[in-house]
C-alpha positions as a Markdown table, in Angstrom:
| # | Residue | x | y | z |
|---|---|---|---|---|
| 1 | Unk | 17.4 | -4.5 | 39.3 |
| 2 | Unk | 17.4 | -1.8 | 36.6 |
| 3 | Unk | 19.5 | -3.9 | 34.3 |
| 4 | Unk | 16.9 | -6.7 | 34.5 |
| 5 | Unk | 14.1 | -4.3 | 33.5 |
| 6 | Unk | 16.3 | -2.9 | 30.7 |
| 7 | Unk | 17.0 | -6.4 | 29.4 |
| 8 | Unk | 13.3 | -7.3 | 29.6 |
| 9 | Unk | 12.4 | -4.1 | 27.8 |
| 10 | Unk | 15.0 | -4.8 | 25.1 |
| 11 | Unk | 13.8 | -8.3 | 24.6 |
| 12 | Unk | 10.1 | -7.3 | 24.3 |
| 13 | Unk | 11.1 | -4.6 | 21.8 |
| 14 | Unk | 12.9 | -7.1 | 19.6 |
| 15 | Unk | 10.0 | -9.6 | 20.0 |
| 16 | Unk | 7.5 | -6.9 | 18.9 |
| 17 | Unk | 9.6 | -6.0 | 15.9 |
| 18 | Unk | 9.9 | -9.7 | 14.9 |
| 19 | Unk | 6.1 | -10.3 | 15.2 |
| 20 | Unk | 5.4 | -7.1 | 13.1 |
| 21 | Unk | 7.8 | -8.2 | 10.4 |
| 22 | Unk | 6.3 | -11.7 | 10.2 |
| 23 | Unk | 2.8 | -10.3 | 10.2 |
| 24 | Unk | 3.6 | -7.9 | 7.3 |
| 25 | Unk | 5.1 | -10.8 | 5.3 |
| 26 | Unk | 2.0 | -12.9 | 5.8 |
| 27 | Unk | -0.3 | -10.0 | 4.8 |
| 28 | Unk | 1.8 | -9.2 | 1.8 |
| 29 | Unk | 2.4 | -12.7 | 0.4 |
| 30 | Unk | -0.4 | -14.7 | 2.1 |
| 31 | Unk | -3.1 | -14.6 | -0.6 |
| 32 | Unk | -0.9 | -14.9 | -3.7 |
| 33 | Unk | 0.9 | -18.0 | -2.3 |
| 34 | Unk | -2.0 | -19.6 | -0.6 |
| 35 | Unk | -2.3 | -22.4 | -3.2 |
| 36 | Unk | 1.4 | -23.2 | -2.8 |
| 37 | Unk | 1.1 | -23.4 | 1.0 |
| 38 | Unk | -1.9 | -25.6 | 0.7 |
| 39 | Unk | -0.2 | -27.9 | -1.8 |
| 40 | Unk | 2.8 | -28.2 | 0.5 |
| 41 | Unk | 0.6 | -28.8 | 3.5 |
| 42 | Unk | -2.0 | -31.2 | 2.1 |
| 43 | Unk | -1.3 | -32.0 | -1.5 |
| 44 | Unk | -3.5 | -31.6 | -4.5 |
| 45 | Unk | -6.7 | -32.5 | -2.7 |
| 46 | Unk | -6.7 | -29.2 | -0.8 |
| 47 | Unk | -6.0 | -27.2 | -3.9 |
| 48 | Unk | -8.9 | -28.7 | -5.9 |
| 49 | Unk | -11.5 | -28.1 | -3.2 |
| 50 | Unk | -12.6 | -25.0 | -1.6 |
| 51 | Unk | -9.3 | -24.5 | 0.3 |
| 52 | Unk | -8.0 | -21.4 | -1.5 |
| 53 | Unk | -11.4 | -19.8 | -1.5 |
| 54 | Unk | -11.6 | -20.2 | 2.3 |
| 55 | Unk | -8.2 | -18.5 | 2.7 |
| 56 | Unk | -9.4 | -15.4 | 0.9 |
């Protein structure tokens, strides 16, 4: 029973680290690359409109 709790604790520890790393990457590179992401997602129509402004 202790090993199950230890495995669950280890899993949630790694999951928390992963989420923190992904969040920091989004915060760091989110705004500078917002136009690129919008272009990949929806094409040039999203870039020309108010899409990048809404992401800021």
